[in-house]
KETOR-868508 format. One record per residue (C-alpha): z, y, x; residue in three letters. Coordinates in pm, whole numbers, plus 32768, in hexadecimal, padded with zeros to 4 digits. Example, Ala and Ser with C-alpha at 12.3 -4.5 7.8 and 13.67 -1.06 7.14 Angstrom:
BEGIN
830C7E3E84CEALA;82CA7F968557SER;
end
This chain:
BEGIN
7FE680128002MET;7FC881568063THR;807682827FB1ALA;7FA2838B7F07ALA;7FDA84CA7FA7ILE;80A285DE7ECEILE;7FC3870D7F07ASP;80BF882D7EF3GLY;7FB2892C7F79LYS;7ED288FE7E41ALA;7FEA88EA7D5FPHE;807D8A347DDAALA;7F158AC17DC1ALA;7EF18A727C62THR;80508AFE7C27LEU;800D8C287CD3ARG;7ECD8C6C7C08ALA;7FAC8C357ABDARG;80988D287B36VAL;7F7B8E3C7B67GLY;7EE58E0F7A0AGLU;80648E21797ELEU;80938F607A6EALA;7F69900379DDTHR;7FF68FBC7891ALA;812F904D78CDPHE;80BB9173795EGLU;7FED91BE7806ALA;8112918B7762LYS;8217923D780CALA;813D935B78A8GLY;8188931679FAARG;817191F97B0CLYS;828C91097B4AALA;8333913F7C90GLY;83D1908B7DBDLEU;849C91407EBCALA;84CF9082800BVAL;85BF90E78110VAL;85C890A18260LEU;86BC910E8363VAL;867590E884D6GLY;8539904B8579GLU;855D8ED9857EASP;84048E6385A6PRO;840E8D4784A1ALA;84A68E2383A1SER;83A98F3283E9GLN;827C8E3083A2VAL;83178DC98269TYR;83438F2681F8VAL;81F38F82823BARG;815B8E4D8181SER;82538EAF805DLYS;81CB8FEB8039GLY;80648F85802DLYS;808B8E7D7F49SER;81478F6C7E55THR;801790647E73LEU;7F088F477E43GLU;7FDA8ED07CECALA;7FC1904C7C7EGLY;811190AD7CA7MET;81A091C77D59ASN;825E917F7ED0SER;836F92517F31PHE;83C0920580A5GLU;84FC929A8146HIS;8517925482C0LYS;863F92B48347LEU;86B792BF84CCPRO;879E91AB8539ALA;88C892988570ASP;88CA92EB83EETHR;8A2092E28388SER;8AA691FE8278GLU;8AE89322819CALA;899693B981C3ASP;88EA926D817BLEU;89C0925C802CLEU;894E93B27FDBALA;87E793537FE6VAL;8832922A7EFBVAL;88E593127E00GLU;87DA93FB7DFCALA;86D692D07DBDLEU;87B692497CA8ASN;87B193A47BF6ALA;862E93D97C29ASP;8565936C7B07VAL;843893417BBDALA;84D192167C58VAL;84EA90CB7BC3ASP;85418FF57CD9GLY;8612901D7E10ILE;86068F2C7F33LEU;86DD8F958074VAL;86398ECD819BGLN;872E8DD18239LEU;87B18DAA833BPRO;88548EFF8366LEU;88FB8F7E84A7PRO;8A3B8EED84EDLYS;8B0A9025849FHIS;8A9D901F8334ILE;8B3D8F4B8237ASP;8A1A8E6E819DGLU;8AFE8DF68050GLN;8B668F7A801BLYS;89FD8FED801BVAL;89708EB57F62ILE;8A998F167E42ALA;8A3090817E2DALA;88DA90267DBFILE;88D1905A7C42ASN;88A78F067BD2PRO;87978F417AEDASP;86D48FB87C05LYS;872B8E917CF7ASP;85DC8DF57D0EVAL;865F8D227E26ASP;875C8C627D3EGLY;886F8C8D7E59PHE;897B8D5E7D8CHIS;8A938CAB7D1CVAL;8A638CFC7BAFTHR;89168C5C7BC9ASN;89A88B037C57ALA;8AAD8B1A7B37GLY;89838B3E7A29ARG;88D08A1F7ADDLEU;89F289417AE9ALA;8A3289697962VAL;88DD898D78FBGLY;88C88AF278A4GLN;877E8BB778F0PRO;87868C657A4BGLY;86CC8C507B93PHE;86B48AFF7C6BVAL;86838B167DEAPRO;84F88B167E15CYS;84E189EE7EEDTHR;859D88C27E06PRO;84E689777CD2LEU;838F894C7D7EGLY;83EF87D27DD0CYS;844A879D7C74LEU;830788107BEAMET;824087277CE9LEU;832686187C64LEU;82D6865B7B09LYS;815D86847B41ASP;8155852D7BEFARG;825784687B1DLEU;8249851579D7GLY;83A484AE791AASP;84AA84877A1BLEU;85BF840B794FSER;867382BD79B2GLY;860B82E07B17LEU;86CD82887C28ASP;86BE83D07D3CALA;876283FC7E9BVAL;878085567EFFVAL;87C2854B808DILE;8875869680DFGLY;897487798034ARG;890D88E88089SER;893189F87F8AASN;87C48A4A7FB4ILE;873A88FD7F7FVAL;881D87AD7F6EGLY;890B882C7E4ELYS;881688CE7D66PRO;872287BE7D91MET;883386D37D13ALA;887D879F7BFEGLN;870287C37B64LEU;86D8865C7BA8LEU;8816861C7ADCILE;878D870B79DFSER;865C863A79CFGLU;874585007983SER;872384667ADCCYS;884B83887B4CTHR;887B84507C97VAL;893584037DE0THR;894F85277EE9VAL;895D84888039ALA;898885238192HIS;89B384EB8306SER;8B21846B82AEARG;8ABE836981A4THR;8B0481F681FBLYS;89D181138216ASP;88FA823B81C7LEU;87BE814F81F9ALA;883E807580BAASP;888381887FDDVAL;873282287FFEVAL;867B80CD7FE0ARG;86FC80A57E85ARG;866781F07DF9ALA;851C82347D2FASP;8517839E7DAFILE;857C84237F12VAL;85A385997F6EVAL;85E785A480E4ALA;866F870E8127ALA;876B86AE8244VAL;86A587728381GLY;8682863F8472ARG;853485FC84E6PRO;849F84A08448GLU;85F7842F8419MET;857B837F82D9VAL;84BB823A8353LYS;83E1817E8265GLY;84D58044824AASP;85C78127818DTRP;84C581698074ILE;84AE807D7F52LYS;8356800A7F1CPRO;82A180D07E1FGLY;83A982137E35ALA;833D83547E48THR;839984417F6EVAL;83D485B47F93ILE;83FB862D80E9ASP;84AE878880EEVAL;84BF87888282GLY;8404883B835AILE;846587EA84D5ASN;83A0886F860EARG;837F874D8717VAL;82CA8722882CPRO;816986E48820GLY;806E85ED88E0ALA;800F871889DAGLU;811D87AD8AD7ALA;81A488F38A35GLY;811788A988ECLYS;81D788648792THR;819387D68661ARG;823287DD850BLEU;82DE86AF846BVAL;83D386728352GLY;84F385C982F3ASP;8436846A82ABVAL;838883AD83ABASP;823883CE82E3TYR;817682E78365ALA;826481B98322SER;82DD824981DDALA;8168826C815AALA;812F8105817EALA;824880B58097VAL;827281BF7F9BALA;818081F37E72SER;8164836A7EB5ALA;81EC84617FBBILE;81DC85E9802FTHR;81318622817FPRO;81B087118278VAL;8117880E8277PRO;8069883D8141GLY;817C87B9804FGLY;82BB88677FFCVAL;828C899580D7GLY;817A8A358005PRO;825089EB7ED2MET;834C8AF07F52THR;82978C347F2AILE;81D18BE37DF1ALA;831F8B9F7D56VAL;83B68CCF7DC1LEU;828F8D907D1DLEU;82CB8CC37BE5ARG;841A8D2B7BE2ASN;83E98E877C00THR;83068E857AECLEU;84078DDA7A10VAL;84F58EF07A83ALA;83F890057A2BALA;83D08F8278C7TYR;854A8F4F787DARG;85A090BE791EASN;84AC914F782AALA;852890A27710GLY;83C58FCF76D0LEU;83CE8E687675VAL;83228D84776BLEU;82CE8C1C7700ALA;83B58B127792ALA;828A8A4E77F3ASP;81C68B777867ALA;81EC8B5179C9VAL;
end
């Protein structure tokens, strides 16, 4: 058996096109464009790339992009003042503060300052609580993207046995909550789980988000399982001085056993920005008091 490839790049392109259509409809109804504000503190190279990509994608979707680039020595008080101004700005529907922040700034304090109804990253404790109890809110983009890929591939997930490897607030925990909401039986495993391979081996769905290159081997995978690999790890390439991207799953061995698997790159990665645009659109409709059908995007 060779696993079918779950093409996150193609799914994300379709989602972004749908967001673009609905953003145009929003502008016609609200008399303004939906708006996403991204705040970058410092000059971390990876963060700069992410922010540029998010800004470009926001504009391509027909929404306004507001970028606030602050020096690395910006005080916590000054950053919080920027967040408060964005909370009050009716042109801004979504606020994203790019992480990581410089060490002298308390990330949790900054996240807590964002209006939960503009928290399109889904990191605010209010949105985490909404997810836990099944109320409408914003879900972190990566796990929501994973769920979209799973439902597109499998349809109804109810009754399936799912294992999430990783327990971060950004991926692992919200992923588990989303799968519970789809009536899966969910196990959250991690680096300290005893007999981890045996735990994973019983799963119909495996979501690997542990941050360890190619840790999950093919003999950990139940034949016919669906594998979602969230990991993005740089490892030495075949040529000296070169690197290559790999996931948390040993792709070659897992693809020989699974029924479907996400590649790295081209699987989960493209979904993250697409879902960020989706969350911003949903925020815009809610903030403007407009109705957006639950299944619209």
